[in-house]
C-alpha positions as CSV (number, residue, x, y, z in Angstrom):
1,M,9.9,-51.6,25.8
2,D,8.9,-54.0,28.5
3,T,5.2,-54.6,27.9
4,K,4.9,-56.9,30.9
5,G,5.7,-54.0,33.2
6,T,3.1,-51.8,31.6
7,L,0.5,-54.5,32.1
8,R,1.0,-54.7,35.9
9,V,-1.3,-52.9,38.2
10,K,-1.5,-53.2,42.0
11,G,0.1,-56.7,41.9
12,Y,-2.0,-58.0,39.0
13,Q,-0.6,-58.9,35.6
14,F,-3.1,-58.2,32.8
15,L,-3.2,-59.7,29.3
16,T,-4.0,-56.5,27.4
17,E,-3.2,-52.8,27.7
18,D,-7.0,-52.0,27.7
19,D,-7.5,-54.3,30.8
20,A,-4.5,-52.7,32.5
21,D,-5.9,-49.2,31.8
22,K,-9.3,-50.3,33.3
23,A,-7.4,-51.6,36.4
24,R,-5.5,-48.2,36.7
25,L,-8.9,-46.5,36.6
26,D,-10.2,-48.7,39.3
27,A,-7.0,-47.9,41.4
28,R,-7.7,-44.2,41.0
29,K,-11.3,-44.7,42.1
30,I,-10.1,-46.7,45.2
31,D,-7.6,-43.9,46.0
32,Y,-10.5,-41.3,45.8
33,L,-12.8,-43.4,48.0
34,K,-10.0,-44.0,50.6
35,S,-9.3,-40.3,50.8
36,H,-13.0,-39.6,51.4
37,T,-13.7,-42.5,53.8
38,T,-10.6,-42.4,56.1
39,G,-11.5,-43.2,59.7
40,M,-14.8,-44.7,58.7
41,G,-15.5,-47.3,61.4
42,E,-19.2,-47.4,61.4
43,V,-20.8,-50.4,59.8
44,T,-23.6,-48.3,58.2
45,A,-21.1,-46.0,56.4
46,L,-19.0,-48.9,55.2
47,S,-22.1,-50.7,54.1
48,A,-23.3,-47.6,52.2
49,V,-20.0,-47.3,50.3
50,Y,-19.9,-51.0,49.6
51,Q,-23.5,-51.2,48.4
52,K,-23.2,-48.0,46.2
53,A,-20.0,-49.4,44.6
54,I,-21.8,-52.6,43.7
55,D,-25.1,-51.0,42.6
56,N,-23.3,-48.5,40.3
57,K,-20.9,-51.2,39.0
58,I,-17.9,-48.9,39.8
59,F,-15.3,-51.6,39.7
60,T,-14.7,-53.9,36.7
61,T,-11.3,-55.5,37.4
62,P,-9.8,-57.7,40.1
63,V,-8.1,-54.5,41.5
64,G,-11.5,-53.0,42.3
65,W,-13.0,-56.3,43.5
66,S,-10.1,-56.8,46.0
67,Y,-11.0,-53.4,47.4
68,L,-14.6,-54.4,47.7
69,Y,-13.5,-57.7,49.4
70,G,-11.5,-55.7,51.9
71,L,-14.6,-53.6,52.7
72,R,-16.6,-56.8,53.1
73,E,-14.1,-58.2,55.5
74,K,-14.2,-55.0,57.6
75,M,-18.0,-55.2,57.8
76,L,-17.8,-58.8,58.9
77,E,-15.2,-57.8,61.6
78,L,-17.6,-55.1,62.9
79,G,-20.4,-57.7,63.3
80,T,-22.4,-57.5,60.1
81,P,-24.0,-60.9,59.4
82,E,-22.6,-62.5,56.2
83,N,-26.0,-63.2,54.7
84,S,-26.9,-59.5,54.8
85,I,-23.9,-58.4,52.7
86,T,-24.4,-58.4,49.0
87,P,-22.0,-60.7,47.2
88,I,-19.4,-59.1,44.9
89,P,-20.7,-59.7,41.3
90,V,-18.2,-61.2,38.8
91,K,-19.5,-60.6,35.3
92,I,-16.8,-62.6,33.4
93,P,-16.4,-66.4,33.2
94,M,-13.4,-67.8,35.0
95,S,-13.1,-71.0,32.9
96,I,-13.6,-71.8,29.2
97,T,-15.6,-74.9,28.5
98,A,-15.1,-76.8,25.3
99,T,-17.8,-78.6,23.4
100,P,-17.7,-82.3,24.3
101,P,-16.3,-84.4,21.4
102,Q,-19.3,-86.7,21.2
103,V,-21.6,-83.9,20.2
104,Q,-22.2,-84.0,16.4
105,P,-23.4,-80.8,14.7
106,I,-26.9,-81.1,13.4
107,S,-27.0,-81.2,9.6
108,M,-29.4,-78.9,8.1
109,P,-31.0,-79.6,4.7
110,A,-29.6,-77.5,1.9
111,P,-31.6,-74.2,1.5
112,V,-33.9,-74.1,-1.5
113,Q,-32.7,-71.7,-4.1
114,V,-35.3,-69.1,-4.9
115,E,-35.0,-67.2,-8.1
116,K,-34.8,-63.5,-7.5
117,K,-36.2,-60.9,-9.8
118,R,-33.7,-58.6,-11.3
119,I,-34.2,-55.1,-9.9
120,A,-32.3,-52.1,-11.0
121,P,-29.6,-51.4,-8.4
122,V,-30.3,-48.5,-6.1
123,H,-27.0,-47.0,-7.0
124,L,-27.9,-46.7,-10.6
125,V,-31.1,-44.8,-9.7
126,S,-29.2,-42.6,-7.4
127,Y,-26.6,-41.8,-10.1
128,I,-29.3,-40.9,-12.6
129,A,-31.1,-38.7,-10.1
130,N,-27.9,-36.9,-9.2
131,G,-27.0,-36.4,-12.8
132,I,-30.4,-34.8,-13.5
133,L,-30.0,-32.5,-10.5
134,V,-26.5,-31.4,-11.5
135,L,-27.8,-30.7,-15.0
136,L,-30.7,-28.6,-13.6
137,V,-28.2,-26.6,-11.4
138,V,-26.1,-25.9,-14.5
139,V,-29.1,-24.8,-16.5
140,M,-30.2,-22.5,-13.6
141,F,-26.8,-20.8,-13.5
142,I,-26.9,-20.3,-17.3
143,V,-30.3,-18.8,-17.2
144,A,-29.3,-16.5,-14.2
145,Y,-26.2,-15.4,-16.0
146,L,-27.9,-14.6,-19.3
147,G,-31.0,-13.1,-17.8
148,E,-31.8,-9.4,-17.9
149,T,-32.6,-9.0,-14.2
150,N,-29.7,-8.1,-12.0
151,N,-28.4,-11.0,-9.9
152,V,-25.1,-12.1,-8.4
153,L,-23.9,-13.7,-11.5
154,N,-24.5,-10.9,-14.1
155,Y,-24.6,-7.8,-11.9
156,K,-21.3,-6.4,-13.1
157,R,-22.0,-7.1,-16.7
158,N,-25.5,-5.5,-16.6
159,I,-24.2,-2.4,-14.7
160,T,-21.3,-2.0,-17.1
161,N,-23.7,-2.2,-20.1
162,Q,-26.1,0.3,-18.5
163,Y,-23.3,2.8,-18.0
164,A,-22.1,2.3,-21.5
165,S,-25.5,3.1,-22.9
166,W,-25.8,6.2,-20.7
167,E,-22.4,7.3,-22.0
168,E,-23.5,6.8,-25.6
169,Q,-26.7,8.8,-25.0
170,L,-24.7,11.6,-23.3
171,K,-22.3,11.8,-26.3
172,E,-25.3,12.0,-28.7
173,R,-26.8,14.9,-26.6
174,E,-23.5,16.7,-26.4
175,A,-23.1,16.4,-30.2
176,A,-26.7,17.8,-30.7
177,V,-26.0,20.7,-28.3
178,R,-22.7,21.6,-30.1
179,E,-24.5,21.5,-33.5
180,K,-27.2,23.9,-32.2
181,E,-24.5,26.1,-30.7
182,S,-22.7,26.3,-34.1
183,E,-26.1,27.0,-35.9
184,L,-26.8,29.9,-33.5
185,G,-23.2,31.1,-33.6
186,I,-22.5,30.5,-30.0
187,R,-19.0,29.7,-29.0
188,P,-18.6,26.7,-26.7
189,G,-18.2,27.8,-23.1
190,V,-19.5,31.4,-23.7
191,E,-23.1,32.3,-22.9
192,A,-25.3,33.9,-25.5
193,T,-26.4,37.4,-24.5
194,N,-30.0,38.5,-25.1
195,Q,-30.2,41.4,-27.5
């Protein structure tokens, strides 16, 4: 893949893909402004667009700055005095300056070693606190499960036990009723008649 081709935008060759993307964004902004300012010949309208673009820092690459320069040139052609036009701000340095070789770094005295007190690491305290909290949660679940009151953990077990005890009581009562029926000589399922 030709990376040089992807780094070209509007006649400029950029060093990184990010810079090229910023330039493409500036190009889209320029196209938008051109489509909304066609036929603008008045100095006040051009000046308003130019000043708004500078105040809002709309353009951040040479692509946008060249558009601003074109607007500046049109305003000059229409008679705007040069000293009344805000200059185009360039926020990045254009040259890199190296430190002169005669400058020697200042030597600083060695820092004094201060003995620090040994403090328990914060992580150790956190681990202990978390362990205690986990233990408390486990104990809470055990108490809830073994408790007599109905809750989410032991609801099924408690209801099953309650029905089992009712069934046991019902069987005892049925046995008692049959025993009485046999004492009275009543056949099961037949009503006794009053004599």
